[in-house]
C-alpha positions as CSV (number, residue, x, y, z in Angstrom):
1,M,-17.7,18.7,-40.9
2,F,-14.4,18.4,-39.0
3,Q,-11.2,17.8,-40.9
4,N,-9.8,14.3,-40.7
5,R,-6.0,14.6,-40.2
6,E,-4.9,11.1,-40.9
7,G,-1.3,11.1,-42.2
8,Q,-0.5,14.3,-40.5
9,R,1.7,14.9,-37.5
10,V,0.1,15.9,-34.2
11,P,0.4,19.6,-33.2
12,E,3.6,20.6,-31.4
13,V,2.6,22.1,-28.1
14,T,3.8,22.1,-24.5
15,F,1.3,20.8,-21.9
16,K,1.5,21.7,-18.2
17,I,1.0,18.5,-16.2
18,L,0.8,18.2,-12.4
19,R,3.6,16.1,-11.0
20,D,4.4,15.8,-7.3
21,G,2.3,18.9,-6.7
22,A,4.1,21.1,-9.3
23,L,3.2,22.1,-12.8
24,T,5.6,20.4,-15.1
25,P,6.0,21.1,-18.9
26,V,5.7,18.1,-21.1
27,T,6.1,18.4,-24.9
28,T,4.1,16.7,-27.6
29,S,7.4,15.0,-28.7
30,A,7.9,13.5,-25.2
31,L,4.4,12.0,-25.4
32,F,4.5,10.6,-28.9
33,A,8.0,10.1,-30.2
34,D,8.9,6.5,-30.9
35,K,5.7,5.3,-29.4
36,T,2.3,3.9,-30.5
37,V,-0.3,6.0,-28.7
38,V,-4.1,6.0,-28.5
39,L,-5.5,9.4,-27.7
40,F,-9.1,10.2,-26.9
41,S,-10.4,13.7,-26.3
42,L,-13.6,14.8,-24.7
43,P,-15.5,17.9,-23.6
44,G,-14.8,18.0,-19.9
45,A,-13.6,16.4,-16.7
46,F,-16.3,15.1,-14.4
47,T,-19.0,15.4,-17.1
48,P,-21.5,12.5,-17.4
49,T,-20.6,10.5,-20.5
50,C,-16.9,11.2,-20.1
51,S,-16.9,9.8,-16.5
52,S,-19.4,7.0,-16.9
53,S,-18.3,5.5,-20.2
54,H,-15.5,7.1,-22.2
55,V,-12.7,7.0,-19.5
56,P,-13.7,3.8,-17.7
57,R,-13.8,1.6,-20.9
58,F,-10.4,2.8,-22.1
59,N,-9.0,2.1,-18.6
60,Q,-10.6,-1.3,-18.6
61,L,-9.3,-2.3,-22.1
62,A,-5.8,-0.8,-21.5
63,P,-4.2,-4.3,-20.9
64,V,-5.7,-5.5,-24.3
65,F,-4.4,-2.4,-26.0
66,A,-0.9,-2.9,-24.5
67,A,-0.9,-6.6,-25.6
68,N,-1.5,-5.2,-29.2
69,G,1.4,-2.8,-29.2
70,V,0.0,0.4,-27.7
71,D,2.5,2.1,-25.4
72,D,0.2,4.6,-23.8
73,I,-3.4,5.8,-23.7
74,L,-3.9,9.6,-23.4
75,C,-7.1,11.3,-22.3
76,V,-7.1,15.0,-23.4
77,S,-9.5,17.7,-22.2
78,V,-9.5,21.4,-22.2
79,N,-9.3,21.6,-18.4
80,D,-6.4,22.7,-16.1
81,A,-3.9,20.4,-14.6
82,F,-5.4,20.4,-11.1
83,V,-8.9,19.5,-12.4
84,M,-7.5,16.7,-14.5
85,D,-5.4,15.3,-11.7
86,A,-8.4,15.3,-9.4
87,W,-10.5,13.6,-12.0
88,K,-8.0,10.8,-12.6
89,K,-8.0,10.1,-8.8
90,D,-11.8,10.1,-8.8
91,Q,-12.0,7.7,-11.8
92,E,-9.3,5.4,-10.4
93,A,-8.0,5.2,-14.0
94,E,-4.4,4.2,-13.4
95,N,-4.1,2.8,-17.0
96,V,-4.8,6.1,-18.6
97,T,-2.5,9.2,-18.8
98,F,-4.6,12.4,-18.3
99,I,-3.4,15.4,-20.3
100,P,-4.6,18.9,-19.5
101,D,-4.9,21.1,-22.6
102,G,-5.8,24.0,-20.4
103,S,-5.5,26.8,-23.0
104,G,-6.8,24.6,-25.8
105,H,-3.6,24.9,-27.9
106,F,-3.5,21.2,-28.9
107,T,-7.2,20.9,-29.5
108,R,-7.1,24.1,-31.6
109,G,-4.2,22.7,-33.6
110,M,-6.3,19.6,-34.3
111,G,-9.1,21.8,-35.6
112,L,-11.5,20.4,-33.0
113,L,-11.9,23.2,-30.5
114,V,-15.6,24.1,-30.3
115,D,-17.8,26.7,-28.6
116,K,-19.7,25.2,-25.7
117,D,-20.8,28.6,-24.4
118,E,-24.5,27.6,-24.3
119,L,-23.5,25.2,-21.5
120,G,-21.3,27.7,-19.7
121,F,-18.2,25.7,-20.7
122,G,-16.6,28.2,-23.1
123,E,-14.3,26.5,-25.7
124,R,-13.9,22.8,-25.3
125,S,-12.8,19.8,-27.3
126,W,-15.1,17.9,-29.7
127,R,-15.1,14.2,-28.8
128,Y,-12.7,12.1,-30.9
129,A,-10.1,9.3,-30.7
130,M,-7.1,8.6,-32.7
131,L,-4.2,6.1,-33.1
132,V,-0.8,7.8,-33.4
133,R,2.5,6.2,-34.4
134,D,5.7,8.1,-33.7
135,G,3.7,11.4,-33.8
136,V,1.9,10.7,-37.1
137,I,-1.9,10.2,-37.0
138,E,-2.8,6.8,-38.5
139,K,-6.5,6.7,-37.8
140,M,-9.1,9.1,-36.4
141,F,-12.6,8.5,-35.2
142,I,-14.4,11.9,-34.9
143,E,-17.9,12.1,-33.6
144,P,-20.5,13.3,-36.1
145,D,-21.0,17.0,-36.3
146,K,-24.5,17.3,-34.9
147,P,-26.1,18.9,-31.9
148,G,-25.4,17.7,-28.4
149,D,-22.5,15.5,-27.4
150,P,-22.6,12.4,-29.7
151,Y,-20.8,9.4,-28.5
152,E,-20.9,6.9,-31.3
153,V,-17.4,6.2,-32.7
154,S,-14.7,7.5,-30.3
155,D,-15.2,4.7,-27.8
156,A,-12.5,2.2,-26.7
157,D,-14.2,-0.7,-28.4
158,T,-14.3,0.9,-31.8
159,M,-10.6,1.8,-31.6
160,L,-9.7,-1.7,-30.5
161,D,-11.8,-3.2,-33.3
162,Y,-9.7,-1.2,-35.7
163,L,-6.3,-1.9,-34.1
164,A,-6.9,-5.6,-33.4
165,P,-10.2,-6.9,-34.6
166,D,-9.5,-10.4,-33.3
167,A,-8.5,-9.3,-29.8
168,V,-10.4,-10.8,-26.8
169,K,-11.9,-8.0,-24.8
170,A,-12.3,-7.8,-21.1
171,S,-15.6,-8.9,-19.7
172,D,-17.7,-6.5,-17.6
173,V,-17.7,-7.9,-14.1
174,L,-19.9,-6.5,-11.3
175,L,-20.0,-7.6,-7.7
176,L,-22.9,-7.0,-5.4
177,T,-21.5,-7.1,-1.9
178,K,-22.3,-6.5,1.8
179,P,-19.9,-5.1,4.5
180,G,-18.1,-7.8,6.5
181,C,-18.8,-10.5,3.9
182,G,-16.0,-13.1,3.9
183,H,-17.0,-14.6,0.5
184,C,-17.0,-11.1,-1.0
185,R,-13.3,-10.8,0.1
186,R,-12.6,-14.1,-1.6
187,A,-14.2,-12.9,-4.8
188,R,-12.3,-9.6,-4.8
189,A,-9.0,-11.4,-4.1
190,A,-9.7,-13.9,-6.9
191,L,-10.4,-11.1,-9.4
192,E,-7.4,-9.1,-8.4
193,A,-5.1,-12.1,-8.6
194,K,-6.1,-12.5,-12.2
195,G,-5.9,-8.8,-13.0
196,V,-9.5,-8.5,-13.8
197,V,-11.1,-5.0,-13.6
198,Y,-14.4,-5.1,-11.8
199,G,-17.1,-2.9,-10.4
200,E,-18.6,-3.2,-7.0
201,V,-21.9,-2.1,-5.5
202,S,-22.9,-2.4,-1.8
203,A,-26.3,-4.0,-2.0
204,N,-29.2,-4.1,0.4
205,L,-31.7,-6.9,0.8
206,S,-34.3,-5.5,-1.6
207,M,-31.7,-5.1,-4.3
208,L,-30.4,-8.6,-3.9
209,R,-33.9,-10.1,-4.0
210,A,-34.7,-8.1,-7.1
211,V,-31.8,-9.4,-9.2
212,S,-31.1,-12.8,-7.7
213,D,-32.7,-16.0,-6.4
214,T,-30.9,-15.6,-3.0
215,P,-30.0,-12.7,-0.7
216,T,-26.5,-14.0,-0.1
217,T,-23.4,-12.2,-1.3
218,P,-21.5,-11.8,-3.4
219,R,-23.7,-11.9,-6.4
220,V,-21.4,-11.8,-9.5
221,F,-22.5,-10.6,-12.9
222,V,-20.4,-11.1,-16.0
223,D,-21.4,-9.1,-19.2
224,G,-24.8,-8.5,-17.6
225,A,-25.5,-12.2,-16.7
226,L,-25.7,-13.5,-13.1
227,I,-23.2,-16.3,-12.7
228,G,-23.6,-16.9,-9.0
229,G,-21.4,-16.4,-5.9
230,A,-17.7,-16.6,-5.1
231,E,-17.4,-20.3,-6.0
232,E,-18.9,-19.8,-9.4
233,L,-16.7,-16.8,-10.0
234,I,-13.6,-18.8,-9.2
235,A,-14.7,-21.5,-11.6
236,W,-15.3,-18.9,-14.3
237,L,-11.9,-17.4,-13.8
238,E,-10.3,-20.9,-14.1
239,R,-12.1,-21.4,-17.4
């Protein structure tokens, strides 16, 4: 079992972060002092669960965290600064601060550095999330100590449910679009005007017929349900 460090201060280390193309030292104090911070840590940049679920949902819910007093969301991984910078750009996760713990000093201090040698990874972080106020850990969600890479309690929704159980979460919005579609442009503009994070997939005729009653675009899905096209989306946004 991993040790729960609630009530303790975070380890004092200096990270090397890439800023304007140069490695820049940033201390733990600079990241946590006088702030309320959500930190989540994961096994590696560009890995499947981390890229498809862990980072995107924290990025999506960042405005809700901010509305409930969180100053910053940190993603920590035992990767170097160049890898973390490239991953942030690939994820388009502008609401999350990516922290490279290249030598594992922070993760080791948390007691959560694990051996992933069987995967060819070497030492990496166990998956966890925590709420930190002024450098003191208030709450930790550590994945259960079992084989593989469990992803059960360190997710953004679990953290938000602890921090603000009555908070209204962002809906999952997906657009199916085609190149040159004017109504698709209207749908994107409407979502962006409201600050709604959305996904987009360029769809072919077979895909559109498989999921909708019409091959026209856009087809808009909210929380897995088809609501219609651009007009229906605008009406949903107004509601």
